[in-house]
C-alpha positions in Angstrom: 0.0 0.0 0.0 1.3 3.5 -0.8 0.5 6.6 1.0 -0.6 9.7 -0.8 1.2 12.2 1.4 3.2 15.3 0.6 6.9 15.0 1.4 6.6 17.0 4.7 3.6 14.9 5.7 5.5 11.7 4.9 8.4 12.9 7.0 6.1 13.7 9.9 4.4 10.3 9.6 7.7 8.4 9.4 9.0 10.2 12.5 5.7 9.4 14.2 6.1 5.7 13.3 9.7 5.7 14.4 8.9 7.3 17.7 6.2 4.7 18.3 9.2 2.4 18.6 9.1 -1.2 19.9 5.4 -1.6 20.5 3.5 -2.7 17.4 0.4 -1.1 18.7 0.7 2.6 17.8 -2.0 3.8 20.2 0.2 4.4 23.3 2.6 6.6 21.1 -0.4 8.3 19.5 -1.9 9.1 23.0 1.5 10.5 24.1 1.7 12.6 20.9 -1.8 14.0 21.4 -1.1 14.8 25.1 2.0 16.7 23.9 -0.1 18.6 21.4 -2.5 19.7 24.1 0.3 21.4 25.9 0.6 23.9 23.1 -2.9 25.3 23.7 -4.3 27.9 26.1 -6.1 26.7 29.3 -9.9 26.2 29.1 -9.8 24.8 25.6 -11.5 21.7 24.1 -9.4 19.9 21.4 -10.7 17.5 18.8 -7.6 15.8 17.2 -7.6 13.5 14.2 -4.6 11.5 13.2 -4.7 10.3 9.6 -3.8 6.7 9.3 -1.9 4.9 6.5 -5.0 3.0 5.4 -6.8 6.3 4.7 -8.8 6.3 8.0 -8.3 8.5 11.0 -8.0 7.9 14.7 -9.8 10.6 16.7 -8.9 11.9 20.2 -10.2 14.7 22.3 -8.4 16.6 25.0 -9.2 19.3 27.5 -6.5 21.8 28.6 -6.2 23.0 32.2 -9.6 24.0 33.6 -11.5 22.8 30.5 -13.5 19.9 32.0 -14.9 22.1 34.8 -15.8 25.0 32.5 -17.2 22.6 29.9 -19.5 21.1 32.5 -20.7 24.6 33.5 -21.3 25.5 29.9 -23.3 22.3 29.3 -25.5 23.0 32.3 -26.1 26.6 31.2 -26.9 25.4 27.6 -29.4 22.9 28.8 -31.0 25.4 31.2 -31.3 27.9 28.3 -33.0 25.2 26.1 -30.2 25.2 23.4 -30.4 22.3 20.9 -27.8 20.6 18.8 -28.2 23.3 16.1 -27.3 26.0 18.6 -24.4 23.9 19.9 -22.9 23.4 16.4 -23.4 27.1 15.6 -21.8 28.4 18.7 -18.9 25.9 18.6 -18.2 26.8 14.9 -18.2 30.5 15.7 -15.0 30.1 17.8 -13.4 27.1 16.1 -9.7 27.3 15.1 -8.9 24.5 12.5 -5.2 23.6 12.4 -3.6 21.2 10.0 -0.1 19.8 10.7 0.7 17.2 8.1 -1.4 14.2 8.8 -2.7 15.8 12.0 -5.9 17.9 12.2 -6.6 19.9 15.4 -9.9 21.6 16.0 -9.5 24.0 19.0 -12.6 25.4 20.8 -11.8 28.1 23.4 -14.4 27.7 26.1 -14.7 31.3 27.5 -16.1 32.8 24.2 -18.4 29.8 23.9 -19.6 30.4 27.5 -20.2 34.0 26.6 -22.4 33.0 23.7 -24.4 30.6 25.8 -25.0 33.2 28.5 -25.9 35.9 25.9 -28.5 33.6 24.2 -26.8 33.2 20.8 -28.9 30.8 18.7 -28.4 29.1 15.4 -30.1 30.8 12.4 -33.1 29.1 11.0 -31.2 28.0 7.9 -28.8 25.9 10.1 -31.7 24.5 12.1 -33.5 23.5 8.9 -30.3 21.8 7.7 -30.2 19.7 10.9 -33.9 18.8 10.4 -33.2 17.7 6.8 -30.3 15.5 8.0 -32.5 13.9 10.7 -35.3 13.4 8.1 -33.0 11.7 5.6 -31.3 9.5 8.2 -34.6 8.5 9.7 -35.8 7.5 6.2 -32.6 5.6 5.6 -33.0 3.6 8.9 -36.7 3.0 8.5 -37.9 5.3 11.2 -40.9 6.8 9.3 -42.5 8.5 12.3 -39.3 10.5 13.0 -38.9 11.2 9.2 -42.4 12.8 9.0 -41.7 15.3 11.9 -38.0 15.6 12.5 -37.2 17.5 15.7 -33.8 19.0 16.5 -32.6 17.3 19.7 -31.2 19.0 22.7 
């Protein structure tokens, strides 16, 4: 199997494989690598990290930086109390997303303080985004034979 990687990506991947060393299971080395990446980010940040694999797939990790889990829990409670749904959550998270690509690594960083501010200030998704989520639910319900849900898709909380 050949990898379709740019030269710098191939170098990064080769170094990654080399550093994974003696263990044929790359996951411990990947976890250590991801933990090291998290050290590069500000406190109170949620990170979604994808490591592209040689077979074309990806292994996904998430990490919180210092203070992130506690602040994330407070934001979740406030969002539920305010009646935000998944459309609102996607909208708010995407407003503050920083998307970083480092060779075969993709990092999506979500700073939690601005997200908390949006939740407190009642930021909601526009109707066009809410309608898009309803269409997705409709099509997936049809695909899985859930006709009742397909007839009246509701955006979940």
